[in-house]
C-alpha positions as CSV (number, residue, x, y, z in Angstrom):
1,M,-220.5,-164.8,20.3
2,L,-223.5,-162.7,20.1
3,E,-223.2,-159.7,18.3
4,S,-223.3,-156.4,20.4
5,G,-224.1,-153.6,17.7
6,R,-226.8,-154.6,16.2
7,S,-227.7,-152.0,14.2
8,K,-231.0,-153.7,12.6
9,G,-233.7,-155.8,13.9
10,P,-234.4,-157.6,17.4
11,P,-231.2,-158.3,19.4
12,V,-230.7,-162.4,18.8
13,M,-232.0,-164.0,22.1
14,I,-230.9,-167.4,21.1
15,R,-228.3,-168.8,18.7
16,A,-227.2,-172.5,17.5
17,E,-224.0,-172.9,15.3
18,H,-223.1,-175.9,13.4
19,V,-224.5,-178.0,16.8
20,H,-223.6,-181.4,16.8
21,K,-224.6,-184.3,19.5
22,S,-223.5,-187.8,19.9
23,Y,-224.2,-190.2,22.2
24,Q,-222.0,-193.6,23.0
25,L,-223.8,-196.4,22.5
26,G,-223.6,-199.7,24.4
27,E,-221.9,-199.9,28.4
28,L,-219.5,-196.7,29.5
29,S,-218.7,-198.0,32.7
30,S,-218.5,-201.7,33.8
31,L,-216.2,-203.8,35.7
32,R,-215.8,-205.9,32.8
33,L,-214.8,-202.8,30.4
34,T,-212.7,-201.2,33.6
35,L,-210.6,-204.9,33.6
36,R,-210.7,-205.1,29.4
37,S,-209.4,-201.1,29.2
38,L,-206.4,-201.8,31.8
39,T,-205.4,-204.8,29.6
40,G,-205.7,-202.7,26.3
41,R,-208.6,-205.0,24.9
42,V,-211.2,-202.6,24.9
43,G,-213.7,-203.9,22.1
44,A,-214.4,-201.2,18.8
45,R,-217.8,-202.1,19.6
46,H,-217.6,-200.3,22.4
47,K,-216.8,-197.3,20.5
48,N,-219.8,-196.8,18.4
49,T,-222.5,-193.8,18.6
50,F,-225.6,-192.6,17.6
51,G,-225.5,-188.7,16.3
52,A,-228.6,-187.1,17.5
53,L,-228.1,-183.7,15.8
54,D,-226.2,-183.0,12.9
55,D,-224.9,-179.5,12.2
56,V,-227.9,-177.9,13.3
57,S,-228.2,-173.9,12.9
58,F,-230.4,-171.4,13.4
59,E,-231.5,-167.7,15.3
60,V,-234.3,-166.5,18.1
61,T,-235.0,-162.8,18.2
62,A,-236.3,-161.1,20.6
63,G,-240.4,-161.4,21.2
64,E,-240.4,-164.0,18.1
65,V,-242.7,-167.5,19.0
66,F,-240.2,-169.8,17.4
67,G,-241.5,-172.8,16.6
68,I,-240.0,-176.8,16.0
69,V,-241.5,-179.2,14.4
70,G,-240.6,-183.1,13.7
71,R,-241.4,-186.9,14.0
72,N,-240.0,-188.1,17.1
73,G,-236.4,-189.2,17.4
74,S,-236.0,-185.7,15.1
75,G,-233.6,-184.6,17.9
76,K,-236.6,-181.9,19.0
77,S,-236.0,-182.6,23.0
78,T,-232.1,-183.5,22.6
79,L,-232.2,-179.5,21.0
80,M,-234.2,-178.0,23.2
81,H,-232.0,-180.0,26.5
82,M,-229.2,-178.5,25.1
83,I,-230.4,-174.9,25.0
84,C,-232.2,-175.1,28.6
85,G,-228.5,-176.3,29.2
86,I,-229.3,-180.0,30.6
87,T,-226.7,-181.5,28.0
88,L,-224.1,-179.8,26.1
89,P,-223.0,-180.0,22.4
90,T,-220.5,-182.5,20.8
91,S,-219.5,-179.6,19.0
92,G,-220.4,-176.7,17.9
93,F,-221.8,-174.2,20.2
94,I,-225.4,-172.6,21.3
95,V,-226.0,-169.0,22.6
96,V,-228.8,-167.7,25.0
97,R,-229.1,-164.3,26.2
98,G,-231.2,-163.6,29.2
99,R,-233.3,-165.5,31.9
100,L,-234.5,-168.9,30.4
101,L,-237.4,-170.7,31.8
102,P,-237.8,-174.2,30.3
103,L,-241.0,-176.3,30.7
104,L,-239.5,-179.2,29.2
105,A,-242.1,-182.0,30.3
106,I,-245.2,-182.8,32.8
107,G,-243.5,-182.4,36.5
108,T,-239.8,-182.6,35.7
109,S,-239.0,-179.7,37.5
110,F,-240.8,-180.9,40.5
111,H,-239.6,-182.8,43.7
112,P,-243.1,-185.4,44.3
113,E,-242.4,-185.1,48.2
114,L,-242.8,-181.6,48.0
115,T,-245.7,-180.0,47.9
116,G,-247.2,-177.4,45.5
117,R,-246.5,-174.6,47.3
118,E,-242.6,-175.5,48.1
119,N,-242.3,-176.3,44.4
120,I,-243.1,-173.4,43.4
121,V,-240.1,-172.1,46.2
122,L,-237.7,-174.7,44.5
123,F,-238.6,-173.6,40.9
124,G,-238.0,-169.7,41.6
125,T,-234.9,-170.1,43.9
126,V,-233.6,-172.2,41.0
127,L,-234.0,-169.7,38.5
128,G,-232.3,-167.0,40.7
129,L,-235.4,-165.2,42.0
130,K,-235.8,-163.3,45.4
131,R,-238.1,-165.3,47.8
132,E,-240.1,-161.8,48.5
133,V,-240.4,-162.1,44.2
134,I,-241.6,-166.0,44.7
135,E,-244.0,-165.5,47.3
136,A,-245.5,-162.5,46.2
137,R,-246.4,-164.7,42.7
138,T,-247.8,-167.5,44.8
139,D,-251.3,-167.1,45.3
140,D,-251.8,-165.8,41.8
141,I,-249.9,-168.9,41.0
142,A,-252.5,-171.5,42.2
143,E,-254.9,-169.3,41.1
144,F,-254.4,-169.3,37.7
145,A,-253.5,-173.3,37.8
146,E,-256.7,-173.7,39.7
147,L,-255.3,-175.8,42.6
148,E,-255.8,-173.3,45.6
149,Q,-257.0,-176.1,47.7
150,H,-254.2,-178.4,46.7
151,L,-251.3,-176.1,46.9
152,D,-250.3,-177.6,50.1
153,T,-250.4,-181.5,48.8
154,P,-247.6,-183.8,48.0
155,N,-246.8,-183.3,44.4
156,K,-246.4,-187.0,44.5
157,R,-250.5,-186.7,44.4
158,Y,-251.2,-184.6,41.4
159,S,-252.3,-185.8,38.6
160,D,-250.6,-184.9,35.2
161,G,-252.7,-182.3,34.1
162,M,-252.7,-180.7,38.0
163,Q,-249.1,-180.6,37.3
164,A,-249.3,-179.1,33.4
165,R,-251.4,-176.7,34.9
166,L,-249.0,-175.9,38.0
167,S,-246.0,-175.6,35.5
168,F,-247.7,-173.0,32.8
169,A,-248.7,-171.1,35.9
170,I,-245.2,-171.1,37.0
171,A,-244.1,-170.0,33.5
172,M,-246.8,-167.6,33.2
173,L,-246.1,-165.6,36.6
174,F,-242.3,-165.5,37.0
175,P,-240.7,-163.2,35.4
176,A,-238.2,-164.5,32.5
177,D,-236.7,-163.2,28.9
178,I,-236.9,-166.5,26.9
179,Y,-240.1,-169.1,27.4
180,V,-239.4,-172.8,26.6
181,F,-242.8,-174.9,25.9
182,D,-241.9,-178.8,25.3
183,E,-245.4,-180.7,24.1
184,V,-246.5,-179.1,28.2
185,L,-250.3,-178.9,27.0
186,A,-250.7,-181.9,25.8
187,V,-252.8,-183.3,28.9
188,V,-254.8,-180.3,30.3
189,D,-258.3,-179.8,29.4
190,G,-259.6,-177.9,26.1
191,E,-260.9,-174.6,28.2
192,F,-257.1,-174.4,30.5
193,R,-255.2,-174.8,27.0
194,D,-257.1,-172.0,25.1
195,R,-256.1,-169.8,28.5
196,C,-252.5,-171.1,28.0
197,L,-252.4,-170.2,24.3
198,T,-253.5,-166.9,25.0
199,E,-251.0,-166.2,27.5
200,I,-248.3,-167.1,25.1
201,E,-249.6,-164.7,22.6
202,R,-249.4,-162.0,25.6
203,L,-245.7,-163.2,26.2
204,R,-245.2,-162.3,22.7
205,D,-247.1,-158.6,22.9
206,R,-244.8,-158.2,26.2
207,G,-241.8,-158.7,23.8
208,K,-240.6,-161.9,25.1
209,T,-239.0,-164.8,23.5
210,V,-241.1,-168.3,23.4
211,L,-239.7,-171.3,21.9
212,F,-243.0,-173.6,21.2
213,I,-242.7,-177.2,20.3
214,S,-246.2,-179.2,20.0
215,H,-247.3,-182.4,17.7
216,D,-250.2,-180.0,17.2
217,L,-249.5,-178.3,14.5
218,G,-252.4,-176.0,14.9
219,Q,-251.3,-174.6,18.1
220,V,-247.4,-174.0,16.2
221,E,-249.1,-172.2,13.4
222,R,-251.7,-170.4,15.8
223,L,-248.6,-169.3,18.0
224,T,-245.6,-169.2,15.7
225,D,-243.5,-166.5,13.4
226,R,-241.0,-169.1,12.1
227,V,-240.6,-172.8,12.4
228,L,-237.9,-174.7,12.6
229,W,-238.1,-178.4,11.2
230,L,-235.6,-180.9,12.0
231,E,-235.7,-184.7,10.9
232,R,-233.3,-186.9,11.5
233,G,-231.3,-184.7,13.5
234,R,-230.9,-182.4,10.5
235,V,-232.7,-179.2,9.5
236,R,-234.8,-180.2,7.2
237,A,-236.1,-176.3,6.7
238,V,-236.7,-173.0,8.6
239,G,-238.3,-170.1,7.5
240,A,-242.2,-168.4,8.0
241,S,-244.7,-170.9,9.7
242,A,-247.6,-170.8,7.1
243,A,-244.7,-172.6,4.2
244,I,-243.0,-174.4,6.6
245,L,-246.1,-176.1,7.9
246,A,-247.5,-176.2,4.9
247,E,-244.5,-178.1,3.4
248,Y,-244.6,-180.6,7.3
249,S,-247.8,-181.1,6.8
250,K,-247.8,-182.8,3.1
251,H,-244.3,-184.8,4.2
252,E,-246.3,-186.7,6.9
253,V,-249.1,-187.3,4.6
254,H,-246.8,-188.9,2.1
255,A,-244.9,-190.6,5.1
256,G,-247.7,-192.2,7.0
257,A,-249.0,-193.7,3.8
258,A,-245.6,-195.2,3.4
259,D,-245.2,-196.1,6.9
260,A,-249.3,-197.6,6.4
261,A,-247.7,-199.5,3.3
262,A,-244.5,-201.0,4.5
263,A,-246.5,-202.4,7.6
């Protein structure tokens, strides 16, 4: 549980305590496995598991921009999915305080057959916003995303860049307490990316909490106060951004050289 009577510092908005996440390897459901289960002959090979996260603990406070870095496969997206309630930990727990607005991947929150306008309504409804709030902000979202002429076009005809701009505009103009950005700026052009980074800084200035994941360490350093470094599902380090990113960059140089030598 979150502490209710904290006397010092801002309140904790996200708390992860000893979080583990494992996935079953191999087939989980098939006629063959059902028959083997009924006859008591399920082999041990179907009980193998893969550990995506192992004993992950951290806190994020109100008004903080918190970065998460790590190589592909380190567990970043798995952790984000659990924070957003998409999947559950195998053990441990995560507590989130307030309304959370997730932008996890390009277009994942959009229905391809719905128009941009209809997807804005769908997204806002899922967040629990009133219809009048959604409608009042729709034109501003379209303007921010520079999609006024395409708002009534089905989402399946949007490019990745258009979907990214619409996703980010929704995040900026719908109210929330916590914003999650997972590599959503990778496919937008430089001018729009700079606008987005500036808007994230404004979220921080307004006391909002932000989780930011990117392989662009320059963006992470610009935006974040603290950084969590994940390596093979475990916390390698957590602390002030400058120190963690310097250590992480040095490690990546050595790891890249080792990979090249092995190849």
